[in-house]
N, C-alpha and C positions, 0 to 999 in steps of 0.2 A: 614819794615822788609828788611833785606838784602837777596839776593838769597840764601845764605848759611843757614840763619835762617829759611827761607821758606822751604827749602829742609829738614832740620832737623825736623821741625814741621810736615811735611807730612810723616816723617819716624817713628813717635812715634806710639806706640800702646796704645792710649788713648781711653777712653770711649766717649770723646767729639768729635764731628765732627769738623775738622780744618777749619772752615769757614773763619777766618781771614787770615790764610795762603793761602787758595785758592783764596781769593779776591786779596791778594798781588801778588800771582802767575799770575793771569790774567793780572795784570798791568805790570808785568815784564817778559812777555813771552820770549822776545829775550835773556834775561840773563839766564833764566832757561832751555831753550831748549837744550843747550849743556850739562847741568847737567843731564837732563833726558836721553839724548842719551848715555852719559857715564855710567849711571846706568844700562841701558838696555844692553850695551856691557859687563859690569861687570857680570851681571847675566847670560848672554849667555855663557860667558867664564867659569863661575862656573858650569853650567850645562854640558858643554863639559868635564870639568875635572871629574865631577861625572860619566859621561858616560864612560870615559876612565878607571876609577878606579873600577867601578862596575863590578862584575863578573856575576851577575844575574839580571834579570829584577826586582826582589823583592828588591835587594840592591839599584838599581837605583831609584825605586819609593820611597823608604824610605828616601834616601838622598835628593831627589828632594822635597819631602813633608816637610822635615825639613828646607830646604832652603826657601821654600815659606811661612813658618810660620813667618819668619822675616818680620816685617812691611817694606813695600817698597813704596816710593813715586810714583812709576810707577802705582800703583793702581789709583791714582788721575790724573796721566799724561794722 
């Protein structure tokens, strides 16, 4: 698997545990580390944007919850 394929497999919302992708990720740590870092930075930027746009704590919580429902490879990272 390529690093991009691994990252995509870890981003899916499947019922199956992504064992093959995780095994491949372990073998390609150096290639995947920058991808995980970029994903973490992207999510932090989105949370900052949500915080800036939210007028109440309830709006912030709802938007953050919606963002976190999206499958993220960071769960496995």
